[in-house]
Structures are given as structure tokens and as C-alpha cells.
LOTI-501953 format. One record per residue: residue number from 1; x, y, z negated of N, C-alpha, C in turn. Coordinates in steps of 0.2 Angstrom, whole numbers, plus 2048, in hexadecimal, padded with zeros to 3 digits. Example, Ala and Ser with C-alpha at 12.3 -4.5 7.8 and 13.67 -1.06 7.14 Angstrom:
BEGIN
 resi n_east n_north n_up ca_east ca_north ca_up c_east c_north c_up
    1    842     7E4  7D9     83E      7EA   7D9    842     7F0  7D9
    2    840     7F5  7DD     844      7FB   7DC    840     800  7D9
END
This chain:
BEGIN
 resi n_east n_north n_up ca_east ca_north ca_up c_east c_north c_up
    1    176     46C  393     170      469   393    172     461  398
    2    171     45C  394     172      456   397    16D     452  39C
    3    16F     451  3A2     16B      44F   3A8    16B     446  3A7
    4    164     446  3A6     162      43E   3A8    165     43B  3AE
    5    166     436  3AC     169      432   3B3    165     42C  3B1
    6    164     429  3B8     15F      425   3BA    163     420  3BF
    7    162     41A  3C0     166      413   3C3    161     412  3C7
    8    162     411  3CE     15E      40F   3D3    160     40B  3D7
    9    15C     407  3D7     160      3FF   3DC    15E     400  3E3
   10    15F     404  3E7     15F      405   3EE    165     40A  3F0
   11    163     40B  3F7     168      40E   3FA    166     416  3F9
   12    16E     41B  3F7     16A      422   3F7    16F     426  3FC
   13    16B     42C  3FE     170      430   401    16D     437  402
   14    172     43C  402     16E      442   402    169     445  407
   15    165     448  404     160      449   409    159     444  407
   16    15A     440  404     156      43C   403    14F     43E  3FE
   17    14A     43C  400     144      43D   3FC    13F     437  3FA
   18    140     432  3F2     13E      42D   3F4    13B     42C  3EC
   19    135     428  3EE     132      426   3E7    135     423  3E1
   20    135     422  3DC     138      421   3D7    135     41B  3D3
   21    138     415  3D3     136      40F   3D1    131     411  3C9
   22    12D     40C  3C8     127      40E   3C3    12C     40F  3BC
   23    12F     40B  3BA     131      40B   3B3    135     411  3B3
   24    13A     413  3B9     13F      419   3B9    13B     41F  3B9
   25    134     420  3BC     12F      426   3BB    12D     427  3B5
   26    12B     420  3B3     127      420   3AB    12C     425  3A7
   27    133     422  3A6     138      425   3A1    13B     42B  3A3
   28    13A     42E  3A9     13B      435   3AB    134     439  3A9
   29    12F     436  3AA     128      43B   3A9    126     43B  3A3
   30    126     436  3A0     123      434   39A    125     433  395
   31    12C     432  393     131      431   38F    134     439  390
   32    138     439  393     13C      43E   392    137     446  393
   33    132     445  398     12D      44A   397    130     44E  39D
   34    132     44D  3A2     135      453   3A8    131     453  3AD
   35    132     45A  3AE     12B      45D   3B2    130     45E  3B9
   36    12C     45F  3C0     12F      45F   3C5    135     464  3C7
   37    13A     463  3CA     13F      468   3CA    144     466  3C6
   38    142     461  3C0     148      461   3BB    14F     45D  3BE
   39    155     45D  3BF     159      459   3C1    15B     455  3BF
   40    15B     450  3C2     15C      448   3C1    164     445  3C3
   41    167     441  3C2     16D      43D   3C5    16B     437  3C6
   42    16D     436  3CC     16B      42F   3CE    171     42A  3D1
   43    170     425  3CF     175      420   3D1    173     419  3D2
   44    178     415  3D7     177      40F   3DA    17A     40A  3D6
   45    17E     40A  3D2     186      407   3D1    18A     406  3D4
   46    18A     409  3DC     190      406   3DE    195     40C  3DF
   47    196     411  3DB     19A      416   3DB    198     41E  3DD
   48    19A     422  3D9     197      429   3D9    18F     42A  3D7
   49    18D     430  3D8     187      433   3D5    184     437  3D9
   50    17E     437  3D8     17A      43C   3DD    175     442  3D8
   51    177     449  3DA     173      44D   3D7    16D     44C  3D9
   52    167     44D  3D7     15F      44C   3DA    15B     451  3D5
   53    155     451  3D6     14F      454   3D3    14A     451  3D4
   54    146     451  3CE     140      44C   3CE    13A     452  3D1
   55    137     44E  3D6     130      452   3DA    12A     450  3D7
   56    126     454  3D8     11F      453   3D4    11A     44D  3D6
   57    11B     44A  3DB     119      444   3DD    11C     43D  3DA
   58    120     43E  3D5     124      438   3D2    129     436  3D6
   59    12B     43C  3DA     132      437   3DF    138     43B  3DE
   60    13D     43C  3E0     144      43D   3E0    147     441  3E7
   61    14A     446  3E6     14B      449   3EA    153     44A  3EA
   62    158     447  3F0     15F      445   3ED    162     44B  3F2
   63    164     44F  3ED     169      456   3EF    170     455  3F2
   64    175     451  3EC     17C      452   3EF    17F     44C  3EC
   65    184     44B  3EE     189      444   3EC    18E     446  3E8
   66    191     442  3E2     196      445   3DE    19A     43F  3DD
   67    1A0     440  3DF     1A7      43B   3DF    1A6     43A  3D8
   68    1A4     437  3D4     1A6      438   3CC    1A6     431  3CA
   69    1AC     42F  3C7     1AB      428   3C4    1AD     42A  3BE
   70    1AD     425  3B8     1AF      423   3B2    1B0     41D  3B2
   71    1B5     419  3B3     1B8      413   3B3    1BF     413  3B0
   72    1C0     40F  3AC     1C4      40D   3A8    1CB     40B  3AD
   73    1D0     40E  3AD     1D6      40B   3B1    1D7     405  3B0
   74    1D5     402  3AB     1D6      3FA   3A9    1D1     3F5  3AA
   75    1D2     3F3  3B0     1CC      3ED   3B1    1CA     3E7  3AC
   76    1C6     3E7  3A9     1C6      3E1   3A5    1BE     3DD  3A5
   77    1C0     3D8  3A5     1BA      3D2   3A7    1BA     3CD  39E
   78    1B4     3CF  39D     1B1      3CC   396    1AD     3C3  398
   79    1B1     3BF  396     1B0      3B8   396    1AB     3B5  38D
   80    1A5     3B8  38E     1A1      3B9   389    19D     3B1  387
   81    19E     3AE  382     19B      3A8   382    193     3AA  380
   82    18F     3A6  383     188      3A8   381    184     3A8  37B
   83    182     3AD  377     180      3AE   371    178     3B1  372
   84    175     3AF  36C     16E      3B1   36C    16B     3B8  36F
   85    165     3B9  371     161      3BD   371    167     3C5  373
   86    165     3C8  36C     166      3CF   36B    16D     3D1  36B
   87    171     3C9  368     178      3CB   368    17A     3CB  370
   88    179     3C7  373     17A      3C7   37B    179     3CE  37C
   89    174     3D0  37B     172      3D7   37F    178     3DC  37C
   90    177     3DB  376     17C      3E2   372    184     3E1  377
   91    185     3DA  376     18C      3DA   37B    18C     3DB  381
   92    188     3DB  386     186      3DD   38E    188     3E5  38C
   93    182     3E9  388     182      3EF   388    187     3F4  385
   94    189     3F1  37F     190      3F4   37E    197     3F3  383
   95    198     3EE  385     19E      3EB   389    19E     3F0  38F
   96    196     3F1  393     197      3F5   397    19A     3FE  395
   97    196     401  38F     198      406   38D    19F     406  38C
   98    1A4     402  38B     1AA      401   38A    1B0     400  38F
   99    1AC     400  395     1B0      400   39B    1B0     3F8  39E
  100    1AE     3F3  39C     1AE      3EB   39E    1AD     3ED  3A6
  101    1AF     3EA  3A9     1AE      3E9   3B2    1AB     3E4  3B4
  102    1AB     3DF  3B0     1AA      3D8   3B1    1A7     3D4  3AB
  103    1A0     3D2  3AB     19E      3CD   3A6    19C     3C6  3A7
  104    1A1     3C1  3A7     19D      3BB   3A7    19C     3B6  3A1
  105    195     3B6  3A0     192      3B1   39B    194     3AB  39C
  106    195     3A6  398     197      3A0   398    195     39B  394
  107    196     394  394     191      391   391    198     38D  38B
  108    197     38B  386     19D      388   382    198     385  37E
  109    19F     37F  37A     19B      37A   376    197     37C  371
  110    199     382  36D     195      384   367    18F     38A  36A
  111    18D     38B  370     189      38F   373    182     38C  371
  112    17D     390  36D     177      38F   36B    174     38F  372
  113    174     394  374     16F      398   37B    170     391  381
  114    16B     38E  382     16D      38A   389    167     38D  38E
  115    169     38E  393     164      391   398    162     38C  39E
  116    15B     38B  3A1     15A      388   3A6    15A     38D  3AD
  117    157     38B  3B3     157      38F   3B7    153     396  3B7
  118    14E     394  3B3     149      398   3B3    149     39D  3AD
  119    14D     39B  3A9     14E      3A0   3A4    154     3A3  3A6
  120    158     3A2  3A9     15E      3A5   3AB    15E     3AA  3B1
  121    158     3AA  3B5     157      3AE   3B9    155     3B4  3B5
  122    150     3B1  3B0     14D      3B7   3AC    152     3BD  3A8
  123    155     3B8  3A6     15C      3BA   3A0    160     3BE  3A6
  124    162     3BE  3AB     165      3C2   3B0    163     3C7  3B1
  125    15B     3C8  3B3     159      3CE   3B4    159     3D3  3AE
  126    157     3CF  3A8     158      3D3   3A0    15E     3D6  3A1
  127    165     3D1  3A2     169      3D6   3A1    16C     3DA  3A7
  128    16B     3DB  3AD     16B      3DF   3B0    16A     3E5  3B0
  129    162     3E4  3AE     160      3EB   3AA    165     3EE  3A6
  130    167     3E9  3A1     16A      3ED   39A    170     3F0  39C
  131    173     3EE  3A3     179      3F1   3A5    178     3F8  3AA
  132    172     3F7  3AC     16F      3FE   3AF    16E     403  3A9
  133    16C     402  3A5     16B      406   39F    170     409  39D
  134    174     404  39A     17A      405   398    17E     40B  39B
  135    17F     409  3A4     182      40E   3A6    17E     415  3A7
  136    177     416  3A8     174      41C   3A6    177     41F  3A2
  137    178     41B  39B     178      41F   395    17F     422  395
  138    184     41E  396     18B      41F   395    190     424  39A
  139    18B     423  3A2     190      428   3A7    192     424  3AB
  140    192     41D  3AC     196      41A   3B1    191     41A  3B7
  141    194     419  3BC     191      418   3C2    193     412  3C6
  142    195     40E  3C4     197      408   3C6    194     402  3C2
  143    191     3FE  3C1     18E      3FA   3BE    193     3F4  3BE
  144    194     3F2  3B8     199      3EA   3B8    196     3E6  3BB
  145    19B     3E1  3BC     197      3DC   3C0    197     3D6  3BB
  146    190     3D4  3BD     18D      3CE   3B8    18D     3C8  3BC
  147    191     3C3  3BA     191      3BB   3BD    18A     3B7  3B9
  148    188     3B3  3BC     183      3AF   3BA    187     3A9  3B4
  149    183     3A7  3AF     187      3A4   3AC    189     39D  3AE
  150    18E     39B  3AB     193      395   3AE    196     392  3A8
  151    197     38D  3AA     19C      389   3A3    1A1     38C  3A3
  152    1A5     38C  39D     1AC      38F   39C    1B2     38B  3A0
  153    1B1     385  3A0     1B6      381   3A3    1B7     384  3AA
  154    1B2     384  3AD     1B3      388   3B4    1B5     38F  3B5
  155    1B3     391  3AF     1B8      399   3B1    1BE     399  3AF
  156    1C1     394  3AA     1C7      394   3A9    1CB     392  3AD
  157    1C7     38C  3B1     1CB      38C   3B6    1CD     390  3BE
  158    1CA     394  3BF     1CC      39A   3C3    1D0     39C  3C3
  159    1D4     39E  3C7     1DB      3A4   3C7    1D9     3A9  3C5
  160    1DF     3AC  3C3     1DE      3B2   3C2    1E5     3B5  3C1
  161    1E7     3B5  3C7     1ED      3B9   3C7    1EF     3C2  3C6
  162    1F4     3C2  3C5     1F4      3C9   3C2    1EF     3CD  3BD
  163    1EC     3C8  3BA     1E8      3C9   3B3    1EC     3C5  3AD
  164    1EB     3CC  3A8     1EB      3C7   3A0    1E7     3C5  3A0
  165    1E8     3C0  39B     1E1      3BB   398    1E3     3BA  390
  166    1DB     3BC  38C     1DE      3BC   386    1D6     3B7  383
  167    1D7     3B5  37F     1D3      3B0   37A    1D3     3B2  374
  168    1CD     3B5  370     1CD      3B7   36A    1CC     3B0  365
  169    1D4     3AF  360     1D3      3AB   35B    1D6     3AC  356
  170    1D2     3AC  351     1D4      3AF   34A    1DC     3AB  348
  171    1DE     3A6  34A     1E4      3A2   348    1E9     3A5  34E
  172    1E8     3AA  352     1EB      3AD   359    1F2     3B0  354
  173    1F8     3AD  357     1FE      3B1   357    1FF     3B8  358
  174    1FD     3BA  35D     1FD      3C1   361    1F9     3C6  35D
  175    1FA     3CD  35E     1F6      3D1   35D    1F7     3D5  364
  176    1EF     3DB  366     1F0      3DC   36C    1F5     3E1  36D
  177    1F8     3E4  367     1FE      3E9   368    204     3E7  369
  178    205     3E0  369     20B      3DC   36A    20B     3DA  371
  179    206     3DB  374     205      3D9   37C    207     3DD  380
  180    20A     3DA  386     20B      3E2   38B    206     3E3  390
  181    207     3EB  393     204      3ED   396    200     3E9  39B
  182    1F9     3E7  39C     1F7      3E3   3A1    1F4     3E8  3A8
  183    1F3     3E6  3AE     1F2      3EB   3B3    1EA     3E8  3B2
  184    1E8     3E2  3B0     1E1      3E1   3B0    1E1     3D9  3AB
  185    1D8     3DA  3A6     1D9      3D9   3A1    1D4     3D1  3A1
  186    1D4     3CC  39E     1CD      3C9   39E    1CE     3C5  397
  187    1C8     3C6  392     1C8      3C4   38D    1C3     3BF  38C
  188    1C3     3BB  388     1C0      3B6   386    1BD     3B3  37E
  189    1B6     3B5  37D     1B4      3B5   378    1AE     3AF  376
  190    1AE     3AD  371     1AA      3A7   36F    1A2     3A9  36E
  191    19F     3A4  36D     196      3A5   36D    196     3A7  363
  192    192     3A6  361     190      3A8   359    196     3A2  356
  193    194     39C  357     19B      397   354    1A0     398  356
  194    1A3     39B  35A     1A9      39B   35C    1AC     397  361
  195    1B1     395  365     1B4      392   369    1B6     38B  364
  196    1B7     386  368     1B9      381   364    1C1     380  365
  197    1C4     37D  35F     1CC      37B   362    1CE     379  369
  198    1C8     374  36B     1CA      372   371    1C9     377  377
  199    1C4     37A  376     1C4      380   37B    1C8     386  37B
  200    1CC     387  376     1D1      38D   374    1D8     389  375
  201    1D7     383  376     1DE      37F   37A    1DE     37F  380
  202    1D7     37F  383     1D7      37F   38A    1D8     386  38D
  203    1D5     38A  389     1D7      392   38B    1DF     393  38C
  204    1E2     391  386     1E9      392   387    1EC     38F  38E
  205    1EA     388  38F     1EC      386   395    1EB     388  39A
  206    1E5     38D  39B     1E4      38F   3A0    1E6     397  3A1
  207    1EC     399  39C     1F1      39E   39D    1ED     3A4  397
  208    1E8     3A1  394     1E6      3A7   38E    1EB     3A8  388
  209    1EB     3AF  385     1F1      3AF   37F    1EC     3AF  37B
  210    1EB     3AA  375     1E7      3AA   36F    1EA     3B2  36B
  211    1E6     3B6  36B     1E7      3BD   368    1E1     3BE  360
  212    1E4     3C1  35B     1E1      3C0   355    1E0     3C9  355
  213    1D9     3CA  352     1D6      3D1   350    1D7     3D1  349
  214    1DC     3D4  347     1DB      3D5   33E    1DB     3CD  33C
  215    1D9     3CF  335     1DA      3C8   32F    1D2     3C7  32E
  216    1CD     3CA  330     1C6      3C8   330    1C3     3C5  337
  217    1BE     3BE  334     1BA      3BE   339    1B4     3C1  33D
  218    1B5     3C3  342     1B0      3C8   344    1A9     3C3  348
  219    1A3     3C7  348     19E      3C2   34C    1A0     3C4  354
  220    19C     3BE  356     19C      3BF   35F    19C     3C5  363
  221    195     3C9  35E     193      3D0   361    199     3D6  360
  222    19D     3D3  359     1A1      3D8   35A    1A9     3D8  35B
  223    1AA     3D2  35D     1B2      3CF   35E    1B4     3D4  365
  224    1AE     3D1  36B     1B1      3D4   370    1B0     3DC  371
  225    1AD     3DE  36E     1AC      3E6   36E    1B2     3EA  36A
  226    1B6     3E6  366     1B9      3E9   362    1C0     3E6  365
  227    1C0     3E2  369     1C6      3E1   36E    1C5     3E7  375
  228    1BF     3E6  378     1BF      3EC   37D    1C2     3F2  37B
  229    1BF     3F4  375     1C0      3FC   373    1CA     3FD  36F
  230    1CC     3F6  36D     1D4      3F6   36C    1D9     3F6  373
  231    1D3     3F2  378     1D7      3F2   37F    1D6     3F8  382
  232    1D2     3FD  382     1D1      402   384    1D5     40A  381
  233    1D7     406  37A     1DA      40C   377    1E2     40C  379
  234    1E5     404  37A     1EB      404   37B    1ED     404  382
  235    1EA     401  386     1EB      402   38E    1E5     404  392
  236    1E0     407  392     1DB      408   394    1DA     412  392
  237    1D3     415  391     1D3      41B   392    1D1     41F  38D
  238    1D1     41A  387     1CF      41E   381    1D6     422  37E
  239    1D6     428  37F     1DB      42C   37C    1D9     432  378
END
């Protein structure tokens, strides 16, 4: 029997009896139709998980701590050009499932999406919810770091000692299999219209290696996920 997992954004400790947030309670009781006493796994994204059980009053009893992790040995930062609605949501969800440890949305020349401060706050809340749900589903007990959206130039200028940097470019001379095994990886993916030639040149000047993924042009929501899967196969925990 698969035990349901629930993310709780609060400190957790063995012996606690705590009320569940409204959305979590509704999901467990109304969607999954769980009864009091049913086992649940709770986690707060800080590492490890807690064996718990559902209480009759809609709360949770925390029973034991389990030092379980499902993190990849390859730390990967995804620098993703902002894309429209569902495409960005899909990228965040699947990048989490594929083991990304940090996700940095960036505004590029061809980004269609432009976020003012209010819209950015709402979008960040939505994105955090997507990461939390993805971790519930895939078994991760640590949430990826989600950066606030920034301009591509600012991210490129930041130091990255000890990290291999890759930019996806259809004209890239190298393939992933030709690269040395990295200790950590940063990957840059353009938005719907791709990165401009100037942006690719700027990335190369900042230490990014232009890499191709086969002869086909991939959509933005496909490219980063394909790259993550390939990197996990070559250097991570896809065995």
C-alpha cells in the first residue's frame, strides 16, 4: 500500500499532535477518503520525513522520524527562460521530479511573460505549491530552491566556481556524452522563442558550453527536461 505524503510548511517533531492546513485536510479526507488512524508521511522540505497518522479531528499525530532522502548525487541548477502559464508550470513540476536542486526563472529578450511585483508574488506562491506537490508525488523530502525571477544578465554574471555550465543551443558543437563528469551542473534553457544569438554569446563568455540535444528542435518545456534526464543518466542516479 502506498502511504500518502503531505508537505507541511512548519517545524515537525516526534510526539506532536497538530492540526492540518485546510487544503491538506480536504485532500486526505475528501479526495483520498482516509479514515482516522490511517498512516501518513509528513515532511517539511528540510530533509527526512515523519511517520504519522490521521486523527479523528482532522489533525495529525507525528510518530517517528525517518532519515530518508531521494536526492540525486548531481546538484543541478535549472536557469529557465520565463515561459507562458502551463509550460512554466510543467517545467517546474518535472524538473523537481527529475532531481533539480535549484530553479532560477529568468527574463530574456524573447520572453513573452513580463511580471510586475504583484503578479510575481502570486506566481511565486503558485510555483512553490507546484514544487511542494511534485515532492509529495515523487518522494523527495527536500524542496528545490526557487529563486525569484531576475534578468538573465544578472544570473550569467554570478560566479559559479566548481560548477559546469551548459547552454542548450541547436548549433552547439558538443554533446553531453562528450563532456567530463561534473561535480555540479548549471543548465540554461531559453523561453518559447529561444535565446538570441547575443544571449548565447554572452552565456559562452560567462563560461557556458553550448550543447546540442540531437538534430531536432525541442520546445522549451521539453528541452530542459530532456537535458535533465540525460544528465541523470550520464552522471546522476538513473541506473
